[in-house]
Structure formats: C-alpha cells, structure tokens
N, C-alpha and C positions, 0 to 999 in steps of 0.2 A: 504494500500500500504506500510505503514511503517513496518507492521508485515511481509509482503511478502519480502520486501527488506532485513530485518533483517534475516529472515529464509534463504535467498539466501547466506548470509554470515556465515551461520552455527549456528546462535543463535536459541534458542527456542523462539517462539513468540506467543503472545496472543493479540488480539485486539477485542474491543467491544464498541459499542456506548451506551449512556445512554439518553433515551428520557423520559421527564416528561409528565405529562398529560396536559401540557400547549397548547396554541393555535398553529396553524400552523405558522411556521416562527419563533417560539421561539428559543432561543439559544440551541444548541445541544452540549453535551460534549462527547468526545470519548476518550477511554483509550487504551494504548498499553503498553505491557511489553516485554522486550527483556532480555534474560539471557543465559549464557552458559550452565545452568543446567535446568532440568525440572521445569516448572512453575506450582505450585499447587494452588496458590491463584486464586480466582475467583471473588473477590470483587473489587469495584471501587478503583482507585489509590487515596489515600488521601494525600500522601506526594510525589508529582512528582519530578523527577530529571530534567525534561524538560517540558516546557509549550510552545505550538505552538498556536498562536492566528491568525486565518485566517481572522477574521473580527474585525478590530480595534475598531469599535463602541461598542464592548463588554467591553472594558476597562472602559466605563462610567456606565455600568449597571450590571456587574457581577464581583465578586471578583475572577478573573481568576488566581491570584497568591496565593490563599489560600493553605497553606501547602507546598509551594515550598521550597525545601531543601536549606540550606545556600550556597551550592556550585552549585545550580541549574542553568539552562539555560532558557532563554526566547527569542523566535523569534516571531516577530510581522509582519504581512503582512501590510506594509505601506511604502510609499516613504518618510515619515517624520522620523526624528531621534527619539530615545527614549525620549530625553530631550524635543523635540518639542511636544511629546505626553503626557508630564507631568509625565514622569517616572524617573526623575532625582534621586529621593530617592531610587528607585529600582536599578538603575545603580550603585549608591554608595554602596548599601548593598551587591550586588553580586560581585564576582571577575571580573576583567577587561575582556571585551570581551564576557561576559555571557548574556548581554542584547543587542540584535541587531534587526534591521528591515531589511526587504527585500521587494522590490516592486513586490510581487508575482503576484498580479492581473494584473499589468501592463505587466509583461512578458507573462502571459497567453493570454491576449488580443492581444499582438503583434504576438505571434507564433501560438496560437490555434484559436484565433478569438472569444473566449468566456472567461468569468471571472471565470476560473477554477484554483485556486491557489495551488492545492494540490501538484503537482510535484515540484513547486518552493519551497514550504514550506518544503517538505521532503528533497530536495537537500540542502536547507539552513541548516536544522537540521544536515545533514551529514557533511557539511563543518564546521559548528560551533562546533560540539561535537567530530568529528573524530570517531564516533561510527560505521560509515559505509562509503563505497566508493561511489563516484558518479556513477560508473558503476553498482553498485547494485541497486541504485535508478532507473537508466535507464532500467536495466534488468527487474525490477518489472513491469514497465509500458509496456515493450515489451511482457511480459508474459500475461498481462491482455488485451492489445490492439494490433492492427496490423496496418501496412501501415502508412498513413499520421498521424493518431491520435497518434500512438506510437512515431513516429519521432518528432512530434510537442511537445509532453510531454518531450521527451529526450532533445530537444532544450531548453525548458523552464527550465528544471532541470540544464542544463549546465550554463545557464545565472545566475540563482540564486546561484549555487555553487560558481561560480567565483566571483560574487558580495560579497558574505559573506566572502570568503577567502580574498578578497581585503579589506573589512572592518576590518578584523583581522590583516591586514598588512602582510599576507602570500602570497607566490607565488602561482599562479594559478596551480591547479593540472591538 
C-alpha cells in the first residue's frame, strides 16, 4: 500500500517482502523504495530512511533499527511512548520528532473491527515524514478496496495522521 500511495503521488515505487525459511508466524520484513527517478536496485534495503514497526514485540527479538540512517524515522505501533518502550537512547540519537508511536491496532479495532494496523501505520508515516499526503494514503486503500472496508481504512488513516501530527505539535491537516 505504501508503494501504491507513493506511485499515486508521482514517485517511482518498489515494494517486496522478505520471508525466511522460519516457522509460520515468524517475523516478516518488507521493503519499499520511493524515488522521483527510476529505481534499478532490486536488493533488500540495508540502510533504511524509515522503519515502521507494526508489532512492538519485535523490539525484544529483532534488531529492527539495524542500518537506520542518522536522520532516519521510526514509527512504532503502540499506545506507549518510545521512552516507555525502552527506546530513550534511540530518541536521543535521532532528530527530534523522528521516533514516535501511534496506537494503530487500537484505531483499526475501533473502525475496522479487526487488528489491521496497516492504514494507520502508512498514514502515520505520511504525517511524520511529509513524504506523502493523507489523501494519497486514503486513495490507495480506495483503489484496493471498496465500500465499508475502504471507508473504515480511510477513517483509520485519518485518526493516525492526526495523532502523529498532534505528537509533532503541528496543526491537523
């Protein structure tokens, strides 16, 4: 959905998951690239600009911040603050406002009725980085889904977008 939303804004986009041979339920890593120019790389992203963590339990089992650039962004699906999650050192290392949390699963349960945090995480990414507009996130979900499902994801996206903007001390878009 990130690649689709980026494409809708005129970016070249590439997205691919990386599955290991581990057991069912093992952590999955997915990569996405957005660029104004053609993307020729096809390998995993080793030095990400942004890390989105949909399951905060990964913080205890996987080095999700490996290779993160010094000006990088981190958004974690949690109702707890980064400091409460034990990420005070990361908060200090990155620029102000570059490590945030958003209660993505909570918003999804409220609006969709299922624990599907994707729309909230994508909208939080958009709000945090300014790399895309809320409307592009919503349009991506409208392109993939219809009716109540599309509207529920649009509502989730708006809640998360506004929450992240509020965390940054910015006016709601």
